[in-house]
N, C-alpha and C positions, 0 to 999 in steps of 0.2 A: 282609438289611437289618435292622438293629437300631436302632430309633429312640431307644433309650436312650443310644446313643453319639453323639448329635448334639452338636456343639461340642467333640469330642475331637480329639486329634492322634495320628498314627501315628509312632512313632520306630523307625527302622531303624538298627541298628549292625552293620556288616560289618567284620570284621577279618581280614586275611591271616595265616595261620599259617605262611606260607612266605616271609616277608621283606617288604620294602617294595615291594609290587606296586601296579600301577595297573590300574584297570578302570572300566567304565561300568555303572551300575545303572539299570535301566529299570522303571517302574511303568506298568501299564495296567489300567484298570477293565473288568471283565467279559470279558476276553480275554487270551491270552498276549501279552506284549510282543515286539516285534522292534526291530532297530536303526533301522528306518524307520517303525515304527508303535508309538507309546507316548503316554502322557498326561504323564508326568514323567520326568526323568532327572537323575542326579547322578554326579559323578566321584569315584572313590576315589583318594586321593593318599597316597603313603607307607604304603600298606597299611591305611589306615583310612578308613571312610566313616561319619560320624555324621549322619544325615539325619532331619529332622523335617518331616513333611508335615502342615501345619495344616489341620484341618477337611476331610478327604477326603470326597468325595461318597459316598453310600451305594452299596454294591455289593460284589462280590468283586474284590479287588485282587491282581494277579499281579506278582511280582518276577522280573526276569531280569538276569543279570550276564554281561557280555562282557569278555573280556580276551584280549590277543594272546599271552599266555604262560599256561602251566599253573600254576594257583594253588589252594591250599586255603584255604577260608574258614570263619570262625565267624560265625554269624548270630544276632542277638538282635532280636526285634521285640516291641514293646509298645504298648499304647494308653495315652496319657497325658491326664489332664484338664487339666494345666497344664504345658506343655513346659518342661523344665529347671527346674522349681519356680519359674517366673516370674522366673528369674535373680535371686532375692532382692528383687524390686521389688514388694512388695505381696502381695495375696491374689487368687487367681483365683476367679471365680464362673462358674457354669454356668447358662445359661438356655435352655430349649428351647421356649419358648412366645412368642407375640407377638400383637400386635393392630395393626390398621391398617385 
C-alpha cells in the first residue's frame, strides 16, 4: 500500500497479437481472480481492451484473462494521475488530504 498513489487511476491495455480475439479480464484485490470471484471485470472486443480503473482501493491487484480460444496477448499497465489526459477538458488536480 503506497499512500502517495491516492487519487490515481490504473490503466490496463491488453492487445491480442493473434487477431481479433475476445476475452474477459478480471481484477481482484489481494487474491487471484476467478470467473466467479472478482472485484471488477471488462470484456476485450476485436482484440483490444483499454480499461481505466479509477481510484482503485489500496492493496495488491491481480489480473486474470479468460478466453475460449488460444490467444497471445501484449499487456501494458500504468498508473495515471489524470486518465487520458483529462480528454483535453482542463487540468487535473490531486489532493490526498481532507478535513471534516
